PDB file of N, CA, C and O in Angstrom, chain B, residues numbered from 101:
ATOM      1  N   MET B 101      13.298  36.786-125.770  1.00  0.00           N
ATOM      2  CA  MET B 101      12.112  36.026-125.439  1.00  0.00           C
ATOM      3  C   MET B 101      11.638  35.156-126.626  1.00  0.00           C
ATOM      4  O   MET B 101      10.501  34.687-126.592  1.00  0.00           O
ATOM      5  N   ASN B 102      12.385  34.939-127.579  1.00  0.00           N
ATOM      6  CA  ASN B 102      11.914  34.168-128.730  1.00  0.00           C
ATOM      7  C   ASN B 102      11.824  32.708-128.452  1.00  0.00           C
ATOM      8  O   ASN B 102      12.389  31.927-129.217  1.00  0.00           O
ATOM      9  N   GLU B 103      11.165  32.281-127.426  1.00  0.00           N
ATOM     10  CA  GLU B 103      10.953  30.896-127.056  1.00  0.00           C
ATOM     11  C   GLU B 103       9.595  30.379-127.497  1.00  0.00           C
ATOM     12  O   GLU B 103       8.633  31.147-127.468  1.00  0.00           O
ATOM     13  N   LEU B 104       9.462  29.149-127.895  1.00  0.00           N
ATOM     14  CA  LEU B 104       8.126  28.557-128.188  1.00  0.00           C
ATOM     15  C   LEU B 104       7.569  28.079-126.914  1.00  0.00           C
ATOM     16  O   LEU B 104       8.286  27.480-126.113  1.00  0.00           O
ATOM     17  N   ILE B 105       6.286  28.320-126.681  1.00  0.00           N
ATOM     18  CA  ILE B 105       5.602  27.950-125.500  1.00  0.00           C
ATOM     19  C   ILE B 105       4.627  26.800-125.819  1.00  0.00           C
ATOM     20  O   ILE B 105       3.735  26.978-126.648  1.00  0.00           O
ATOM     21  N   ASP B 106       4.777  25.638-125.187  1.00  0.00           N
ATOM     22  CA  ASP B 106       3.851  24.528-125.414  1.00  0.00           C
ATOM     23  C   ASP B 106       2.636  24.793-124.535  1.00  0.00           C
ATOM     24  O   ASP B 106       2.694  24.776-123.305  1.00  0.00           O
ATOM     25  N   THR B 107       1.573  25.029-125.210  1.00  0.00           N
ATOM     26  CA  THR B 107       0.284  25.303-124.470  1.00  0.00           C
ATOM     27  C   THR B 107      -0.664  24.144-124.372  1.00  0.00           C
ATOM     28  O   THR B 107      -1.856  24.313-124.117  1.00  0.00           O
ATOM     29  N   THR B 108      -0.122  22.953-124.576  1.00  0.00           N
ATOM     30  CA  THR B 108      -0.985  21.725-124.480  1.00  0.00           C
ATOM     31  C   THR B 108      -0.485  20.892-123.314  1.00  0.00           C
ATOM     32  O   THR B 108       0.709  20.883-123.014  1.00  0.00           O
ATOM     33  N   SER B 109      -1.382  20.204-122.670  1.00  0.00           N
ATOM     34  CA  SER B 109      -1.143  19.358-121.591  1.00  0.00           C
ATOM     35  C   SER B 109      -0.813  17.963-122.176  1.00  0.00           C
ATOM     36  O   SER B 109      -1.514  17.506-123.080  1.00  0.00           O
ATOM     37  N   GLU B 110       0.210  17.300-121.692  1.00  0.00           N
ATOM     38  CA  GLU B 110       0.614  15.997-122.196  1.00  0.00           C
ATOM     39  C   GLU B 110      -0.450  14.944-121.725  1.00  0.00           C
ATOM     40  O   GLU B 110      -0.670  13.936-122.398  1.00  0.00           O
ATOM     41  N   ASP B 111      -1.082  15.199-120.586  1.00  0.00           N
ATOM     42  CA  ASP B 111      -2.025  14.213-120.032  1.00  0.00           C
ATOM     43  C   ASP B 111      -3.266  14.113-120.877  1.00  0.00           C
ATOM     44  O   ASP B 111      -3.649  13.014-121.277  1.00  0.00           O
ATOM     45  N   THR B 112      -3.916  15.247-121.167  1.00  0.00           N
ATOM     46  CA  THR B 112      -5.237  15.235-121.784  1.00  0.00           C
ATOM     47  C   THR B 112      -5.244  15.839-123.126  1.00  0.00           C
ATOM     48  O   THR B 112      -6.224  15.677-123.852  1.00  0.00           O
ATOM     49  N   GLY B 113      -4.184  16.549-123.523  1.00  0.00           N
ATOM     50  CA  GLY B 113      -4.193  17.232-124.810  1.00  0.00           C
ATOM     51  C   GLY B 113      -5.035  18.520-124.789  1.00  0.00           C
ATOM     52  O   GLY B 113      -5.119  19.178-125.826  1.00  0.00           O
ATOM     53  N   ASP B 114      -5.651  18.908-123.690  1.00  0.00           N
ATOM     54  CA  ASP B 114      -6.435  20.174-123.548  1.00  0.00           C
ATOM     55  C   ASP B 114      -5.497  21.313-123.457  1.00  0.00           C
ATOM     56  O   ASP B 114      -4.399  21.191-122.914  1.00  0.00           O
ATOM     57  N   ALA B 115      -5.906  22.397-123.969  1.00  0.00           N
ATOM     58  CA  ALA B 115      -5.094  23.575-123.887  1.00  0.00           C
ATOM     59  C   ALA B 115      -5.086  24.092-122.486  1.00  0.00           C
ATOM     60  O   ALA B 115      -6.113  24.057-121.808  1.00  0.00           O
ATOM     61  N   LYS B 116      -3.960  24.570-122.030  1.00  0.00           N
ATOM     62  CA  LYS B 116      -3.811  25.198-120.756  1.00  0.00           C
ATOM     63  C   LYS B 116      -4.419  26.628-120.915  1.00  0.00           C
ATOM     64  O   LYS B 116      -4.413  27.196-122.007  1.00  0.00           O
ATOM     65  N   ARG B 117      -4.927  27.170-119.823  1.00  0.00           N
ATOM     66  CA  ARG B 117      -5.393  28.529-119.849  1.00  0.00           C
ATOM     67  C   ARG B 117      -4.325  29.480-119.309  1.00  0.00           C
ATOM     68  O   ARG B 117      -4.373  29.887-118.148  1.00  0.00           O
ATOM     69  N   LEU B 118      -3.378  29.823-120.150  1.00  0.00           N
ATOM     70  CA  LEU B 118      -2.345  30.739-119.874  1.00  0.00           C
ATOM     71  C   LEU B 118      -2.885  32.184-120.024  1.00  0.00           C
ATOM     72  O   LEU B 118      -3.623  32.503-120.957  1.00  0.00           O
ATOM     73  N   ARG B 119      -2.496  33.000-119.103  1.00  0.00           N
ATOM     74  CA  ARG B 119      -2.852  34.418-119.127  1.00  0.00           C
ATOM     75  C   ARG B 119      -1.614  35.165-118.568  1.00  0.00           C
ATOM     76  O   ARG B 119      -0.873  34.622-117.748  1.00  0.00           O
ATOM     77  N   ALA B 120      -1.412  36.386-119.016  1.00  0.00           N
ATOM     78  CA  ALA B 120      -0.247  37.157-118.578  1.00  0.00           C
ATOM     79  C   ALA B 120      -0.696  38.526-118.070  1.00  0.00           C
ATOM     80  O   ALA B 120      -1.650  39.103-118.592  1.00  0.00           O
ATOM     81  N   LEU B 121      -0.017  39.038-117.067  1.00  0.00           N
ATOM     82  CA  LEU B 121      -0.206  40.352-116.540  1.00  0.00           C
ATOM     83  C   LEU B 121       1.186  41.064-116.695  1.00  0.00           C
ATOM     84  O   LEU B 121       2.206  40.623-116.167  1.00  0.00           O
ATOM     85  N   VAL B 122       1.146  42.146-117.424  1.00  0.00           N
ATOM     86  CA  VAL B 122       2.323  43.006-117.652  1.00  0.00           C
ATOM     87  C   VAL B 122       2.191  44.224-116.804  1.00  0.00           C
ATOM     88  O   VAL B 122       1.216  44.957-116.969  1.00  0.00           O
ATOM     89  N   ILE B 123       3.100  44.497-115.903  1.00  0.00           N
ATOM     90  CA  ILE B 123       3.050  45.625-115.045  1.00  0.00           C
ATOM     91  C   ILE B 123       3.999  46.711-115.634  1.00  0.00           C
ATOM     92  O   ILE B 123       5.210  46.498-115.687  1.00  0.00           O
ATOM     93  N   GLY B 124       3.482  47.804-116.048  1.00  0.00           N
ATOM     94  CA  GLY B 124       4.192  48.893-116.625  1.00  0.00           C
ATOM     95  C   GLY B 124       3.921  48.989-118.113  1.00  0.00           C
ATOM     96  O   GLY B 124       4.082  48.019-118.853  1.00  0.00           O
ATOM     97  N   GLY B 125       3.498  50.201-118.551  1.00  0.00           N
ATOM     98  CA  GLY B 125       3.169  50.428-119.949  1.00  0.00           C
ATOM     99  C   GLY B 125       4.299  51.205-120.715  1.00  0.00           C
ATOM    100  O   GLY B 125       4.009  51.913-121.679  1.00  0.00           O
ATOM    101  N   GLY B 126       5.544  51.068-120.290  1.00  0.00           N
ATOM    102  CA  GLY B 126       6.643  51.677-121.019  1.00  0.00           C
ATOM    103  C   GLY B 126       6.928  50.875-122.208  1.00  0.00           C
ATOM    104  O   GLY B 126       6.180  49.966-122.570  1.00  0.00           O
ATOM    105  N   ILE B 127       8.039  51.213-122.839  1.00  0.00           N
ATOM    106  CA  ILE B 127       8.430  50.496-124.090  1.00  0.00           C
ATOM    107  C   ILE B 127       8.677  48.973-123.829  1.00  0.00           C
ATOM    108  O   ILE B 127       8.306  48.128-124.644  1.00  0.00           O
ATOM    109  N   ALA B 128       9.273  48.673-122.740  1.00  0.00           N
ATOM    110  CA  ALA B 128       9.496  47.205-122.482  1.00  0.00           C
ATOM    111  C   ALA B 128       8.223  46.533-122.185  1.00  0.00           C
ATOM    112  O   ALA B 128       8.010  45.439-122.708  1.00  0.00           O
ATOM    113  N   GLY B 129       7.316  47.089-121.371  1.00  0.00           N
ATOM    114  CA  GLY B 129       6.041  46.505-121.126  1.00  0.00           C
ATOM    115  C   GLY B 129       5.207  46.322-122.342  1.00  0.00           C
ATOM    116  O   GLY B 129       4.571  45.283-122.521  1.00  0.00           O
ATOM    117  N   ILE B 130       5.199  47.369-123.226  1.00  0.00           N
ATOM    118  CA  ILE B 130       4.387  47.256-124.434  1.00  0.00           C
ATOM    119  C   ILE B 130       4.982  46.151-125.253  1.00  0.00           C
ATOM    120  O   ILE B 130       4.214  45.315-125.729  1.00  0.00           O
ATOM    121  N   GLN B 131       6.260  46.062-125.465  1.00  0.00           N
ATOM    122  CA  GLN B 131       6.877  45.029-126.251  1.00  0.00           C
ATOM    123  C   GLN B 131       6.588  43.657-125.706  1.00  0.00           C
ATOM    124  O   GLN B 131       6.271  42.755-126.482  1.00  0.00           O
ATOM    125  N   ALA B 132       6.680  43.454-124.414  1.00  0.00           N
ATOM    126  CA  ALA B 132       6.377  42.181-123.752  1.00  0.00           C
ATOM    127  C   ALA B 132       4.959  41.776-124.024  1.00  0.00           C
ATOM    128  O   ALA B 132       4.686  40.615-124.330  1.00  0.00           O
ATOM    129  N   ALA B 133       4.009  42.761-123.912  1.00  0.00           N
ATOM    130  CA  ALA B 133       2.624  42.456-124.125  1.00  0.00           C
ATOM    131  C   ALA B 133       2.378  42.055-125.663  1.00  0.00           C
ATOM    132  O   ALA B 133       1.579  41.165-125.954  1.00  0.00           O
ATOM    133  N   LEU B 134       3.055  42.710-126.554  1.00  0.00           N
ATOM    134  CA  LEU B 134       2.935  42.389-127.964  1.00  0.00           C
ATOM    135  C   LEU B 134       3.457  40.992-128.257  1.00  0.00           C
ATOM    136  O   LEU B 134       2.860  40.258-129.044  1.00  0.00           O
ATOM    137  N   ASP B 135       4.636  40.593-127.590  1.00  0.00           N
ATOM    138  CA  ASP B 135       5.242  39.319-127.818  1.00  0.00           C
ATOM    139  C   ASP B 135       4.281  38.250-127.265  1.00  0.00           C
ATOM    140  O   ASP B 135       4.025  37.250-127.936  1.00  0.00           O
ATOM    141  N   LEU B 136       3.758  38.451-126.069  1.00  0.00           N
ATOM    142  CA  LEU B 136       2.770  37.546-125.505  1.00  0.00           C
ATOM    143  C   LEU B 136       1.538  37.390-126.354  1.00  0.00           C
ATOM    144  O   LEU B 136       1.080  36.276-126.606  1.00  0.00           O
ATOM    145  N   ALA B 137       0.990  38.532-126.806  1.00  0.00           N
ATOM    146  CA  ALA B 137      -0.180  38.411-127.609  1.00  0.00           C
ATOM    147  C   ALA B 137       0.098  37.720-128.926  1.00  0.00           C
ATOM    148  O   ALA B 137      -0.765  36.975-129.391  1.00  0.00           O
ATOM    149  N   ASN B 138       1.213  37.910-129.542  1.00  0.00           N
ATOM    150  CA  ASN B 138       1.595  37.241-130.759  1.00  0.00           C
ATOM    151  C   ASN B 138       1.724  35.717-130.566  1.00  0.00           C
ATOM    152  O   ASN B 138       1.582  34.939-131.510  1.00  0.00           O
ATOM    153  N   ALA B 139       2.001  35.315-129.297  1.00  0.00           N
ATOM    154  CA  ALA B 139       2.009  33.883-128.945  1.00  0.00           C
ATOM    155  C   ALA B 139       0.592  33.402-128.559  1.00  0.00           C
ATOM    156  O   ALA B 139       0.432  32.300-128.033  1.00  0.00           O
ATOM    157  N   ARG B 140      -0.419  34.225-128.821  1.00  0.00           N
ATOM    158  CA  ARG B 140      -1.841  33.865-128.534  1.00  0.00           C
ATOM    159  C   ARG B 140      -2.102  33.713-127.008  1.00  0.00           C
ATOM    160  O   ARG B 140      -2.956  32.923-126.602  1.00  0.00           O
ATOM    161  N   ILE B 141      -1.388  34.447-126.201  1.00  0.00           N
ATOM    162  CA  ILE B 141      -1.604  34.496-124.741  1.00  0.00           C
ATOM    163  C   ILE B 141      -2.384  35.730-124.433  1.00  0.00           C
ATOM    164  O   ILE B 141      -1.909  36.802-124.808  1.00  0.00           O
ATOM    165  N   PRO B 142      -3.498  35.714-123.811  1.00  0.00           N
ATOM    166  CA  PRO B 142      -4.248  36.898-123.398  1.00  0.00           C
ATOM    167  C   PRO B 142      -3.426  37.706-122.438  1.00  0.00           C
ATOM    168  O   PRO B 142      -2.847  37.147-121.507  1.00  0.00           O
ATOM    169  N   VAL B 143      -3.355  38.993-122.628  1.00  0.00           N
ATOM    170  CA  VAL B 143      -2.459  39.894-121.845  1.00  0.00           C
ATOM    171  C   VAL B 143      -3.337  41.033-121.203  1.00  0.00           C
ATOM    172  O   VAL B 143      -4.287  41.538-121.802  1.00  0.00           O
ATOM    173  N   THR B 144      -2.973  41.369-120.028  1.00  0.00           N
ATOM    174  CA  THR B 144      -3.484  42.589-119.437  1.00  0.00           C
ATOM    175  C   THR B 144      -2.328  43.470-119.061  1.00  0.00           C
ATOM    176  O   THR B 144      -1.400  43.014-118.394  1.00  0.00           O
ATOM    177  N   VAL B 145      -2.354  44.785-119.491  1.00  0.00           N
ATOM    178  CA  VAL B 145      -1.320  45.704-119.153  1.00  0.00           C
ATOM    179  C   VAL B 145      -1.786  46.634-118.036  1.00  0.00           C
ATOM    180  O   VAL B 145      -2.854  47.230-118.176  1.00  0.00           O
ATOM    181  N   VAL B 146      -1.058  46.792-116.949  1.00  0.00           N
ATOM    182  CA  VAL B 146      -1.342  47.651-115.885  1.00  0.00           C
ATOM    183  C   VAL B 146      -0.381  48.837-115.805  1.00  0.00           C
ATOM    184  O   VAL B 146       0.824  48.646-115.638  1.00  0.00           O
ATOM    185  N   GLU B 147      -0.892  50.028-115.922  1.00  0.00           N
ATOM    186  CA  GLU B 147       0.068  51.259-115.922  1.00  0.00           C
ATOM    187  C   GLU B 147      -0.513  52.276-114.927  1.00  0.00           C
ATOM    188  O   GLU B 147      -1.708  52.573-114.921  1.00  0.00           O
ATOM    189  N   LYS B 148       0.388  52.788-114.098  1.00  0.00           N
ATOM    190  CA  LYS B 148      -0.064  53.746-113.049  1.00  0.00           C
ATOM    191  C   LYS B 148      -0.416  55.108-113.593  1.00  0.00           C
ATOM    192  O   LYS B 148      -1.270  55.787-113.024  1.00  0.00           O
ATOM    193  N   SER B 149       0.218  55.541-114.687  1.00  0.00           N
ATOM    194  CA  SER B 149      -0.061  56.858-115.208  1.00  0.00           C
ATOM    195  C   SER B 149      -1.213  56.780-116.205  1.00  0.00           C
ATOM    196  O   SER B 149      -1.547  55.692-116.675  1.00  0.00           O
ATOM    197  N   PRO B 150      -1.836  57.938-116.541  1.00  0.00           N
ATOM    198  CA  PRO B 150      -2.957  57.953-117.386  1.00  0.00           C
ATOM    199  C   PRO B 150      -2.648  57.622-118.910  1.00  0.00           C
ATOM    200  O   PRO B 150      -3.569  57.481-119.715  1.00  0.00           O
ATOM    201  N   SER B 151      -1.383  57.511-119.253  1.00  0.00           N
ATOM    202  CA  SER B 151      -1.026  57.227-120.709  1.00  0.00           C
ATOM    203  C   SER B 151       0.124  56.245-120.690  1.00  0.00           C
ATOM    204  O   SER B 151       0.885  56.112-119.731  1.00  0.00           O
ATOM    205  N   LEU B 152       0.195  55.542-121.866  1.00  0.00           N
ATOM    206  CA  LEU B 152       1.199  54.549-122.055  1.00  0.00           C
ATOM    207  C   LEU B 152       2.409  55.209-122.691  1.00  0.00           C
ATOM    208  O   LEU B 152       2.295  56.295-123.258  1.00  0.00           O
ATOM    209  N   GLY B 153       3.592  54.550-122.603  1.00  0.00           N
ATOM    210  CA  GLY B 153       4.803  55.058-123.207  1.00  0.00           C
ATOM    211  C   GLY B 153       5.931  55.299-122.246  1.00  0.00           C
ATOM    212  O   GLY B 153       7.077  55.458-122.667  1.00  0.00           O
ATOM    213  N   GLY B 154       5.647  55.328-121.003  1.00  0.00           N
ATOM    214  CA  GLY B 154       6.745  55.596-120.040  1.00  0.00           C
ATOM    215  C   GLY B 154       7.508  56.852-120.261  1.00  0.00           C
ATOM    216  O   GLY B 154       6.930  57.922-120.449  1.00  0.00           O
ATOM    217  N   ARG B 155       8.847  56.727-120.239  1.00  0.00           N
ATOM    218  CA  ARG B 155       9.670  57.916-120.429  1.00  0.00           C
ATOM    219  C   ARG B 155       9.574  58.405-121.915  1.00  0.00           C
ATOM    220  O   ARG B 155       9.678  59.602-122.180  1.00  0.00           O
ATOM    221  N   MET B 156       9.388  57.519-122.811  1.00  0.00           N
ATOM    222  CA  MET B 156       9.279  57.984-124.199  1.00  0.00           C
ATOM    223  C   MET B 156       8.082  58.941-124.459  1.00  0.00           C
ATOM    224  O   MET B 156       8.110  59.759-125.379  1.00  0.00           O
ATOM    225  N   ALA B 157       7.101  58.815-123.668  1.00  0.00           N
ATOM    226  CA  ALA B 157       5.922  59.742-123.782  1.00  0.00           C
ATOM    227  C   ALA B 157       6.371  61.167-123.345  1.00  0.00           C
ATOM    228  O   ALA B 157       5.687  62.137-123.673  1.00  0.00           O
ATOM    229  N   GLN B 158       7.458  61.305-122.643  1.00  0.00           N
ATOM    230  CA  GLN B 158       7.867  62.613-122.137  1.00  0.00           C
ATOM    231  C   GLN B 158       9.012  63.206-122.931  1.00  0.00           C
ATOM    232  O   GLN B 158       9.570  64.216-122.504  1.00  0.00           O
ATOM    233  N   LEU B 159       9.408  62.609-124.111  1.00  0.00           N
ATOM    234  CA  LEU B 159      10.516  63.108-124.855  1.00  0.00           C
ATOM    235  C   LEU B 159      10.310  64.511-125.340  1.00  0.00           C
ATOM    236  O   LEU B 159      11.287  65.253-125.445  1.00  0.00           O
ATOM    237  N   ASP B 160       9.105  64.925-125.642  1.00  0.00           N
ATOM    238  CA  ASP B 160       8.859  66.255-126.122  1.00  0.00           C
ATOM    239  C   ASP B 160       9.166  67.361-124.954  1.00  0.00           C
ATOM    240  O   ASP B 160       9.472  68.521-125.228  1.00  0.00           O
ATOM    241  N   LYS B 161       9.057  66.900-123.727  1.00  0.00           N
ATOM    242  CA  LYS B 161       9.416  67.830-122.666  1.00  0.00           C
ATOM    243  C   LYS B 161      10.903  67.926-122.408  1.00  0.00           C
ATOM    244  O   LYS B 161      11.426  68.970-122.017  1.00  0.00           O
ATOM    245  N   THR B 162      11.602  66.749-122.649  1.00  0.00           N
ATOM    246  CA  THR B 162      13.004  66.741-122.484  1.00  0.00           C
ATOM    247  C   THR B 162      13.712  67.425-123.689  1.00  0.00           C
ATOM    248  O   THR B 162      14.671  68.173-123.497  1.00  0.00           O
ATOM    249  N   PHE B 163      13.243  67.171-124.902  1.00  0.00           N
ATOM    250  CA  PHE B 163      13.804  67.720-126.083  1.00  0.00           C
ATOM    251  C   PHE B 163      12.682  68.540-126.815  1.00  0.00           C
ATOM    252  O   PHE B 163      12.157  68.061-127.820  1.00  0.00           O
ATOM    253  N   PRO B 164      12.317  69.725-126.347  1.00  0.00           N
ATOM    254  CA  PRO B 164      11.209  70.460-126.899  1.00  0.00           C
ATOM    255  C   PRO B 164      11.470  70.799-128.463  1.00  0.00           C
ATOM    256  O   PRO B 164      10.510  70.938-129.221  1.00  0.00           O
ATOM    257  N   THR B 165      12.635  70.911-128.857  1.00  0.00           N
ATOM    258  CA  THR B 165      12.877  71.155-130.248  1.00  0.00           C
ATOM    259  C   THR B 165      13.194  69.859-131.109  1.00  0.00           C
ATOM    260  O   THR B 165      13.498  69.900-132.301  1.00  0.00           O
ATOM    261  N   MET B 166      13.086  68.742-130.373  1.00  0.00           N
ATOM    262  CA  MET B 166      13.310  67.479-130.918  1.00  0.00           C
ATOM    263  C   MET B 166      14.697  67.326-131.545  1.00  0.00           C
ATOM    264  O   MET B 166      14.882  66.613-132.531  1.00  0.00           O
ATOM    265  N   ASP B 167      15.641  68.004-130.954  1.00  0.00           N
ATOM    266  CA  ASP B 167      17.094  67.980-131.343  1.00  0.00           C
ATOM    267  C   ASP B 167      17.729  66.818-130.617  1.00  0.00           C
ATOM    268  O   ASP B 167      18.706  67.029-129.899  1.00  0.00           O
ATOM    269  N   CYS B 168      17.258  65.669-130.754  1.00  0.00           N
ATOM    270  CA  CYS B 168      17.800  64.486-130.117  1.00  0.00           C
ATOM    271  C   CYS B 168      18.163  63.462-131.144  1.00  0.00           C
ATOM    272  O   CYS B 168      17.545  63.445-132.209  1.00  0.00           O
ATOM    273  N   ALA B 169      19.092  62.631-130.908  1.00  0.00           N
ATOM    274  CA  ALA B 169      19.616  61.693-131.922  1.00  0.00           C
ATOM    275  C   ALA B 169      18.873  60.338-131.822  1.00  0.00           C
ATOM    276  O   ALA B 169      19.492  59.307-131.557  1.00  0.00           O
ATOM    277  N   ILE B 170      17.559  60.354-132.034  1.00  0.00           N
ATOM    278  CA  ILE B 170      16.797  59.124-131.999  1.00  0.00           C
ATOM    279  C   ILE B 170      16.563  58.617-133.369  1.00  0.00           C
ATOM    280  O   ILE B 170      15.929  57.576-133.542  1.00  0.00           O
TER     281      ILE B 170
END
């Protein structure tokens, strides 16, 4: 996603009002939101569960002794 986004209109030179909606608060959703925010685009993240992180938030249940190669 390392593309530059032109946020100016050629007609008037006024800034466009870009906004982004990221659906899913897993690792990919969080990274997408960070990339958009770094490009100065306002971002809203929508997640159905009460916490962010997706499957990564459940690693302690999958590997209770943390014997995983991460």
